[in-house]
C-alpha positions, 0 to 999 in steps of 0.5 A, spaced: 500 500 500 502 506 498 502 512 503 500 519 501 500 526 504 506 530 505 508 527 512 510 520 508 516 517 511 519 516 504 517 524 502 524 526 498 522 533 499 519 533 506 525 529 510 531 534 508 526 540 509 525 537 516 532 535 517 534 542 515 529 546 520 532 542 525 539 544 524 537 551 524 533 550 530 539 547 533 544 553 531 539 558 534 538 554 540 546 554 542 547 561 540 541 563 544 543 559 550 550 562 550 548 569 550 543 567 556 549 565 560 553 571 558 548 576 560 548 572 567 555 572 567 556 579 565 558 585 570 553 590 570 555 598 568 560 595 563 563 602 560 561 609 560 557 608 554 552 603 557 552 607 564 550 613 560 543 609 558 543 606 565 543 613 568 537 615 565 533 609 566 535 610 573 533 617 574 527 616 570 524 611 575 527 613 581 527 621 580 522 622 574 527 626 571 532 626 565 537 629 569 543 624 571 547 629 576 545 625 582 546 618 579 552 620 575 556 622 582 555 615 585 561 610 585 561 606 579 556 610 575 560 615 573 560 616 565 564 620 560 558 620 555 554 626 558 553 633 556 552 639 561 545 642 559 542 648 563 546 647 569 545 639 569 548 633 566 544 629 561 546 623 557 549 624 550 544 618 548 538 620 544 532 619 550 527 614 546 531 608 548 532 609 555 525 611 556 522 605 553 528 601 558 525 605 564 518 602 563 521 595 563 525 597 569 519 600 572 515 593 571 521 589 574 522 593 580 514 593 581 514 585 581 521 584 584 521 590 589 529 590 587 532 596 584 538 598 580 542 601 586 542 595 591 541 590 586 545 592 580 547 586 577 540 582 578 536 587 575 540 589 569 541 582 567 533 581 568 532 587 563 537 585 558 534 578 558 528 582 556 530 588 551 536 584 548 536 577 549 528 575 547 528 580 541 535 577 538 532 570 539 526 573 535 530 576 530 534 569 529 528 566 528 525 571 522 532 570 519 531 563 519 524 564 515 527 569 511 533 564 508 528 558 508 524 562 503 529 566 499 535 561 499 535 555 494 541 551 497 541 547 503 548 549 505 547 556 504 541 556 508 544 553 514 551 557 513 547 564 513 543 562 519 550 560 522 553 567 521 547 570 524 547 566 530 555 565 531 559 569 527 557 577 527 560 582 532 553 583 534 553 577 539 558 580 545 553 587 545 547 582 547 550 583 554 550 590 554 545 596 554 546 599 547 543 601 541 546 597 536 543 590 538 536 593 537 537 597 531 540 590 527 534 587 530 529 592 527 532 591 520 531 584 520 523 585 522 523 591 517 526 587 511 522 580 512 515 584 510 519 588 505 521 582 501 514 579 502 511 585 498 517 586 493 519 579 492 513 575 493 507 580 491 504 579 497 501 586 499 497 585 505 497 591 510 500 588 515 507 587 511 507 595 510 505 597 517 511 592 520 516 595 514 514 602 516 514 601 524 521 597 524 525 601 519 523 608 523 525 604 529 532 603 526 532 610 525 531 612 532 536 607 534 541 609 529 540 616 526 544 614 519 538 609 518 534 615 516 536 612 509 533 606 510 526 608 511 527 612 505 530 606 501 524 601 504 519 607 503 521 608 495 521 600 494 514 600 497 512 606 493 514 603 487 510 596 489 504 599 491 503 607 492 496 607 496 498 602 501 505 605 502 502 612 503 496 610 507 499 604 511 507 604 511 508 612 512 503 612 518 506 606 521 513 609 520 511 616 524 509 612 530 517 612 532 519 618 529 514 622 532 516 619 539 523 620 538 522 627 536 518 629 541 522 626 547 528 629 544 525 636 544 523 635 551 530 633 553 534 638 549 529 643 548 530 643 540 530 638 534 537 637 535 540 631 539 545 632 544 550 628 539 550 634 534 553 639 539 559 635 539 565 640 540 561 645 543 560 647 551 555 642 552 561 637 551 567 641 553 566 644 560 569 645 567 564 643 573 567 643 580 574 644 578 574 638 573 574 639 566 570 634 561 573 628 558 572 631 551 576 637 553 582 632 553 580 625 550 585 619 551 587 613 547 583 611 541 579 618 542 585 622 541 584 622 533 591 620 531 590 617 525 590 620 518 584 619 513 588 614 509 590 610 515 583 610 518 580 607 512 585 602 512 584 600 520 576 600 518 577 595 513 583 590 514 586 593 520 585 593 528 577 595 527 577 592 520 570 589 518 574 584 513 579 583 518 575 581 524 569 578 521 572 575 514 566 572 513 563 579 510 568 577 504 562 573 501 558 579 502 562 583 498 562 578 493 555 578 493 555 586 491 560 586 486 557 580 482 550 582 483 549 583 475 550 575 475 545 573 480 539 573 474 535 568 478 536 572 485 529 575 486 532 580 491 537 583 487 534 590 489 535 589 496 543 587 494 543 594 491 540 597 497 545 594 502 551 596 498 549 603 497 547 604 505 553 601 507 558 605 502 554 612 504 554 610 512 561 608 512 563 614 508 559 619 512 563 616 518 570 617 515 568 624 514 567 625 521 575 627 522 574 631 529 572 624 532 576 618 528 575 613 534 573 607 531 567 607 535 571 608 542 574 602 546 569 596 543 570 590 540 567 592 533 566 598 528 560 598 532 557 604 528 556 599 522 553 593 526 546 595 524 547 593 517 549 586 519 542 583 516 543 587 509 550 584 509 547 577 511 542 577 505 548 579 500 551 572 501 544 568 499 546 569 491 553 567 492 551 560 495 545 559 490 551 559 485 557 556 488 554 553 494 554 546 491 562 546 490 566 543 495 572 547 494 567 553 496 564 550 502 571 549 505 573 556 503 566 559 506 567 555 512 574 557 514 571 564 513 566 563 518 571 559 523 575 566 523 569 570 524 566 565 530 573 566 534 572 574 533 565 574 535 566 569 542 573 572 544 570 578 548 566 574 552 560 578 555 564 584 555 564 588 548 567 594 551 574 592 550 580 593 545 579 588 539 584 582 539 587 585 533 588 592 536 591 588 543 596 584 538 598 590 534 599 594 541 603 588 543 608 588 537 609 596 537 605 596 530 600 602 533 600 606 539 594 610 541 597 611 549 599 618 551 605 618 555 604 621 562 608 628 563 614 628 568 612 630 575 610 637 576 614 638 582 621 637 578 624 631 581 624 623 581 620 620 587 622 615 592 617 617 597 609 617 597 610 624 599 613 629 594 615 635 598 616 637 605 613 643 610 617 649 610 621 650 616 620 657 616 613 657 616 608 660 621 606 654 625 607 646 623 605 643 617 600 638 618 596 634 614 591 628 616 588 622 612 582 618 613 580 612 610 577 605 610 581 598 609 586 593 612 591 597 616 597 596 612 601 602 613 608 601 617 607 594 617 610 589 612 605 583 614 598 582 612 592 584 616 586 582 614 582 586 619 578 591 615 577 598 619 577 605 619 584 608 619 587 615 621 594 617 618 597 624 620 604 627 617 607 633 621 613 637 619 618 636 625 617 634 632 620 640 635 624 646 632 631 642 632 628 637 627 626 643 622 633 646 620 635 648 613 639 641 612 635 636 615 627 636 617 624 631 621 617 628 619 612 625 624 607 620 622 602 618 627 597 612 625 591 608 628 585 604 626 580 608 630 577 603 634 575 604 641 581 600 644 586 603 639 592 607 641 596 611 636 603 609 633 608 614 632 615 614 628 619 620 626 624 620 620 629 625 618 630 627 611 636 631 608 631 636 604 636 637 598 637 630 597 630 629 597 628 635 592 634 632 588 630 626 587 635 621 590 634 614 593 631 614 600 637 610 602 641 617 601 636 622 603 634 618 610 638 620 616 638 620 623 636 626 627 644 628 627 644 627 620 648 621 620 647 615 616 642 610 619 644 602 621 641 597 616 635 595 620 633 603 621 634 604 614 629 598 612 624 601 617 624 608 615 624 606 608 617 602 609 614 608 612 616 613 607 615 609 601 609 605 603 612 599 601 616 593 604 622 595 599 624 602 596 622 603 589 622 609 585 615 611 583 613 612 576 609 618 574 602 618 571 597 622 568 593 628 570 587 626 574 582 630 578 580 628 585 575 631 590 576 631 598 573 633 604 579 639 604 575 642 599 568 638 597 566 643 592 572 643 587 576 638 585 584 638 586 588 637 580 592 631 581 598 627 578 597 620 579 604 616 581 605 609 582 610 604 585 610 596 586 614 591 588 614 583 589 616 581 596 615 575 600 613 576 607 614 571 613 607 568 613 607 567 605 609 561 601 611 565 595 612 573 593 606 577 594 605 584 590 605 590 594 603 597 590 602 604 592 598 609 588 598 616 589 594 622 587 599 628 588 597 635 588 602 641 590 596 645 593 596 640 599 601 640 605 606 634 603 604 634 596 599 628 596 591 628 596 590 620 596 594 614 597 591 607 595 595 601 598 594 594 595 596 587 596 595 582 591 597 575 589 600 575 583 599 567 580 591 568 581 590 576 581 586 576 587 586 582 591 588 580 598 587 587 602 587 594 600 587 601 603 585 608 601 587 614 605 584 621 603 586 628 606 581 630 610 584 636 614 590 640 613 593 647 616 596 652 611 591 650 606 587 655 602 580 652 601 576 655 595 573 661 599 580 663 601 580 661 608 585 657 612 584 649 613 587 648 620 587 643 626 581 644 630 585 645 636 589 651 633 
């Protein structure tokens, strides 16, 4: 007896189709599972970019405002992607996306009773699953539907789905709040209904509505995608003018009107904050701290020529082809479009190629901001075009996909792309692997060398200068902080507690001669039963100011050389380390302290470290001291950070931060003198 119907076991068409669809489902499932795990493992507030958006989300829900002043000042929340507008800080990002995410946060908060400040990791991960992971899963399914309908060869269908799932640099961005992931998703959701109209001749209203809404939604996430709306609208207008004008256009106006209206509310004009780049909204000084964009660092310094920028954007450290070599197949698809006579979607190839060329050219002309999209794993402002690049591969596989040699070649390109896409893990805000290698090999260098010490000599102590022996009253500064009490001790102390440290110039007049100066250090852990510990070191002023080693400038009270044990004890006090090490200069930074709460101090960073094996340890530990040096403060230091780490594991064993909180002889912002309370 012969079986009839589409489900017959010997159906030569149904069986391969079922196997192919199962393979597609498996590819999408593994990719989605990996993304799910990455989101759950992703650290919150990964970069200035996503913190800028999270700050708006928090401010809208918790304070009912787009101003981010309060949350930007919170530890771990500060961002450089902000503008100064009408006396307040705002995210530099367009507000519509953050507003929508704020709605999701409001719902999550109502259901879980968690918030973004107390349960930052948990809440941000739940939101990312809802706004990134679920929509990306939907877009992969729609991509599979698209290639199933319009590609002819099984290998090509599976290949394109594999690239979309595993081989693009959109993957790492799924675990961060960004505009590139949702923009690419919107392109997929706009392109499928577009093709149903222009390729299949299906003029149902819903396809016009979906194409209009999602193409315009792409524009609200990536402003150059306004061209996408125009291109899709033109194609649909040619196919069916009436439906385009009565369905596509009204659907497109929904996100566009929301975008423009919100932007007017926040900025007070039709222009986005992006358009103010280089103006006083970006370049300002607030409480003594200039904006980051007054003196950008690293890639943001704009060091490359237009030609070199083009090279690195194509085959260099941020290259579309070098990081994701599978796009070479897309390039073949565009260049050979005249050959694909049987490919019904040739028009979309021209749209993809044209949009890519225009957007790429646009960013090449932004000479004031040649930064490759900042410190990220991709040329990220091109990522929204990925769905159009995927479509361009289909005719290539339709023509050559059955050839074994071509399959091997394509698979090699895919393997390289998969490696690039998975190396970043759950953090897209890091250097590309190619840039890391090029910097290691000294092929490129975007770093800025730190300036020499502003006080003019090498540094072998954690305080760069001494008090004036002729000044009226003693020179004094007190530091306070939290952490393990390490100061003056070579052994580890894991007890966490508040710490006081005071420095004063000399203990009596004899310690303050012109040649030698005594410095008294007093420290305790501020617990109820703690007693002050004190020590005095004597310093040859001329040798300290000449940048000589601590073994040369440390002296006894009479000016004689110290014994070995006395020298080692004194060196631990003045270096903050178990061994004497020279401090290296760092970059200029700004620091607020209780000495002057309303205006930051301009400081120069400095650091020194040494590997030393204490008696209790079975291997050397790394001792490090970081300084914030400032000439305005007595003894020239505003903050000290002391850490001990285990080099094999990188684990921080103990740390301490001491910040200047009280001093005499220091002028505050209003010109008054800061002095000891009992004076």
